[in-house]
N, C-alpha and C positions, 0 to 999 in steps of 0.2 A: 291296220292303223296307218293313217296318212302321215306325210312329212309334218304338216302343220300340227296335227294332233300330238305327235311325239314332242315337238318343240313346246307345246302348251303343257305337257306333262312335267317338264323340268323348268318351266318359267318362274317358279317360285324359289328355286334353289340358288342361294347366293345373291339374291336381289337385295340391294340396299334401299330401304324404304324412303330415305331422304332424297337420294339422287335418281332413283329409278334404274340405276345401272347395276352391273353385276360385278361381284368380287369373288371370283372363282380362281383364286391363286393356287398354283400347283401344290398338291399335297396338304392343303388346308381342308377343313371339314366339308365345305361345299364341293370341292373337287373330288373328295373321297365319296361323297354321296352320289355325284354324277357317275363316277366309275362303277358304283354298285348298280345304278340304274342301267348303265350300258350292259353290264354283265347279265342283269335280269332280262333285258330286251333280247339279248343274243341267245340266251338259254331258251326263251320262249319260241325262238325260231329254230330250235334244235341245233344250234351251232356249238361247236366245241371251243370253250374259252380257255386261253392261257395268258399269263402275264409274263413277259420276258424279263431278263436280268436288269433291264433299264427302266422297268415300270410301264412299258408300252403294252397295251392289251390287244390281243389278236383273237377274233372270233371266226373259227374255221368251218367252212362247208366243204368237206372232202379231206383228203390226206395231206397234211402240211409237208410231208417229206417227198411228195411226188414230183415237185419241181414245176416250173412254168406257171406258178400261181398268179392269179389275177387278184390284186389287192385294191381295196377302196377304203374310204374313211377319212378322218381328219383329227380334230382335237376337241377337248371340252373345257379346258382352262380359259381364263379371260385376262385381259388387262384390268387394272383397277377402274371400276365404273364403265366397263365395256358393255357391249350389247349381247343379245341372246342369239345372234346369228353367226358371228365370227367363230367358226369351229363347229358348234353344235349343228348348224345346218347341214354340214357335210356328213356328220355322224347319223343324224336323223334320216337324211336322204339315203344313205347306204343301207340302213336297217329297213326302210320302206322299199328300197329296190330289191333287196334279197327276198322280202316277203312277197313282192310281186312276181319275182322269178319262180318262187316255189308255187305260187298260185297258177302260173302258166304251165307248170310241169316241166320246166327246163331240166335237162339232164346234162350237167357240166362235164366237159371233156378234161378239165383241169381243175385243181382246187381254187377256191375263192376264200378270201378273208376280209373281214372288216377290221381295220386297224384304228385304234384310238391312241394317238401319240401323247406322251406326257410332256407337260411344260413347254408347249409350243410358243407361247407368248413371251416367256422370260419376264413376266410381270413381278415375280417374287425374287428371283435370284439374279436377274440382270442379263442373262444370256438366253437368247431365243432358241427354240427347237432343241432343247436339251436331250430329249428322248431320241430323236432321229440323229442328232449330231454324235451322241455316244454310240449308237448302233453302227454308224458309218465310220467311226474312228476319227472324225473331225475334231471332236472334243475329247481331250485326255481325261480319264477317270479321276486322276488326282486333282486336276483343276476343277472339275465339276463338283466333286465332293467338298471342296474347300469354299465354294461360293457361299456367301452369306446374304440373308435377307435384311430388311430394315431393322429387325429386332435382334440381329446377331445370330440367328439360327442358321446353321450350315445346311447345305443340301444333304449331307450325310445324316445329320440329326433328323431332318424331315423324313428321310427314308426309314430310319429306325423307328420313329414314331408311328409310321404307317405299316410297320411290320415287315419292312423290306431289308435285304442284306446289302449294305453299301459296298461290301467287298466284292460283289458279283458284277458290278456295272462295267460296261466296256463294249468294244466292237463285236459285232456279230456278222462276220463275212459269210458264214454258211447260210444264215437266214436270208441275207440279201441276195445271195446267188440263186436262191429258189424262187425269186420274184420274176415273173415273166412280163408283168405290166402293172403299174400303179396309177390309178386314176383318182384324183382328189377333187371333190366338188366343194366349192367355197362361195360364200357371198362375195360379190365384187365390192371392193372397198374404196371405190372412187366413182368418177362420172363416166367411165369408159362405156358402159352399156347404155347409159342415158344418152350419150352423144351418138352411139351407134343405133339407138332405137331398136334394141333387140333384147329378148329376155335371157338369152344364154350365149356365152362365148366360150371358145376353147383357148386356153392359155398357151403362150409361146415361150415365155421366159420370165424369170424374176430378175429385176434390175440390180446392179451392184449396190450394196448398202453396208452399213456398219454402225457401231456405237463407240464413242470416245468419251473418256472421263477427263475433265479439266479441274484440277485443284488450284485454287488461288488463295494464297496466304497473305495476311497483312498484320496489323497490330490491333489487338482488342483494346477497347477503351470505353469511357463513359459517354453516352449519347448526349448528355446535357451539359457537360463541362469541357469537352474537347472541341477546340476551335476548328472550323472547317479547313483552315489552311494547315493544321497540324495532323490531319487524319491520314491514316494508311488503311483505307476501307476496301476490303476485297469484294464487297458487294458492287462497287463501281466497276471492278474488273469483270464480274459476272454480267453486269448490264452491257458492258462493251462486247462481251462474247455473244450475247443474244443479238445485239445490233449488227455485229459483223457477220454472223451466220445468216441472218435474214438478208442482209445486203448482198452478200456473195451469191447466195442461192437465187435471189431474185434476178440478179444480173445475168445469170446463166439460164434461168427459166424462160427468158424472153427469146432464146435462140432455139435451134433444133435439138440442142443437147440439154434437155430439161434437168433441173437439179432441185433437191429438197434439203432443207436443213432445219432442225428443230431442237430447241432446248426445252424438254418437257419435264425434266426432273432436276430438282436442286436440293442442296442440303447446306444449312448454315450452322456454324458453331460459334458461340453457344446457343444461338437461336433465341435471343432475348430481345424484346421490343426496345429496351433502353440501353442496349449495348452495341457498340460497333463490333462486327464479327471478327473473330480471329482467323477463320478460314471459311471459304465458301466453295462448294463443289457443284459443278453443273455437268449434266450428261448430254452430249450432242449426238443426235441421230442424223446421219447424213446419207443421202442416196442420190443417184444420178443415172442418166441414160447409158453411160459408158464409163469405163475405168478412168480414162484420161480426164473426163470432166470432174469426176469425183476427186481424183488426186489434185487437180488444179484448185478446186474449191477448198479442200482441206489445207493445202499449202498456204493459200491466201489467209484463211482463218488463223492458222498457227502463226504466221508471220506477224499479223497484226496484234496478236496476244503477247508477243515477246516484250514489247515496249510498254510496260505498265509501271510508271514511276512509283517507287516505294512498295511495290508488290512483287510476288514471285508466283509464276504460273507453271504448272506441269501439264503436259498434254499426252495422255496415254490411251492407246487403243484397247478396248475391251473385247471387241469382236469385229471381224470384217468378212464379208461374203462376196465373192466375185459374181459376175453375171452367171445365172444358172439357166441353161437352155433346156427346155423340155424336148423329149424325143420327137424329132420332126416327122418321122413316118407315122408314129402313133398319133400325134396331134392332128396331122392331115387326115388320117383315117377316121378319127373321131369327128372332125368337122364334116367330112363327107357323109358319115353315118347319120349326122344330125341335119342333113339337108343343106349343107353349106353354111354352117354356123360361122360367125365372124371370128377372127383371131385377135388376141389381145395380150399384150405384155403387161406385167404388173410391177409396181414399186413396193408391194408388200411381200414380206418373206413368208415361206410356207415349208412344211415338212416335205412336200413333193419336190421342192427345189433342192433341198438337202440330199434327197435320194437321187435326184437327177444328176447332181454334181458327183455323186459316188458311182455313177454308171448304171443305175437302175433305170430301165425304160419307164419314164413317168410323163404324165400329162395332167392337165387341170381343166375342170369345167367351172365357169363363173356364172352366178345367178345375179340378175339385175338388182341393184339397190337404188330405189327411186329417190332417196335423199342424197345419195353420194357421200354420206357421212358414215364413218366407222370408228371403232375404238371409242364409242360414245353411246349413251342411252338412246340417242336418236337413230342409231343404226337400224335398218329396216329392210324387209323384202316382202312384197305382196304375196298373199296366200297363193294366188294363181301361178306366180313365178316360182314359188317354192315347189309346188306340185309339178310344174313343168320341168324343173330341174331334176326332181326325183324320177320322173318318168323318163327323161333323157338318159339319166344314169342307168336306169334299169335296162333300157334298150342297148346302151353301149356295153354293159356287162353281159347281157344275153349274147351279143355278137362275139365278144371276146371269149366267153366260156364255151361256145359251141363251134367256133371256127376251127378249121383243120390246123391252122398255125396262127400264131400271134403276129401282128404287124412288125416288120423289121426293115 
């Protein structure tokens, strides 16, 4: 079965008929259905499937305890109203690649696994890459278990509902130590490959990024009787946050030190049309080419939020990830194996970046997105590019599995 055929098999799961986007939030019914699909696909390839203590699924070809394992895969969850390529393309390509290697009669010298990481997007509980962050010890179990979704359901509650044991989550240094190379294929989430006029690129790094929560409190009051001059409206503070973030990122994006700042999620209390809010919360997603640029932008945003007459604002970090550089030797080797594929850094976070930060030799392959749009129903990849990505991944895995030694 081809990469595209596999994507078509799951195209109906979690799709919202009104928006055309996908709602595959971690540990919800659509996510659980996709996990079952992955297990079924892996079993059809005669792979041995296990789910680790953090809910990540591993489908093994060979002995997992042998060490020096080659791992590929991605994730299946989505952001609210996301596309069908962000994550699933990497999983479908990995399944198609293993099928192709078996057809070729490849005899691996080391074990291979397709990994399906849990809650990569953070769309439900607010922290991205929960599965890989727990496995690497970057995310403390007690913090992960206490995370809540928009309905007040904790991460621990969600695990229990899915039949998982919350008490078992945590770091897995032994498992990570057995990984010799991790290669994640992913749809490119910007215009990088459009500008390069290439179907495939090799990743070099994930740029610094993080999420911050800004709570702004004021005075609740009646929308129809409160004079404009008497108002302490926290929504005005939120409007200022959006404007400041846009202005500060735009000023830096014109230089060689590109920056991004987005307020994409908000909450208003009591959220009534005819009431001035008591409190408004905005979540800031900030990213930059380097740590210094990110720090300077955050400092400027925070400084401008201090002076809000009649309002009180708090600025709290929910997560921050430094620059994550992929293994230079492995990446260069992959680029050479693919006939000189271009190299490309990304501003999007990935499980491969989390593993790389933890010392796992990791690399990424990006497949062209002709719209340049992601985290949206308009996210897309041409069938030919999807199949080219799957074929490239198969060639890369074949070389890694049969080489005398892995690139170091």
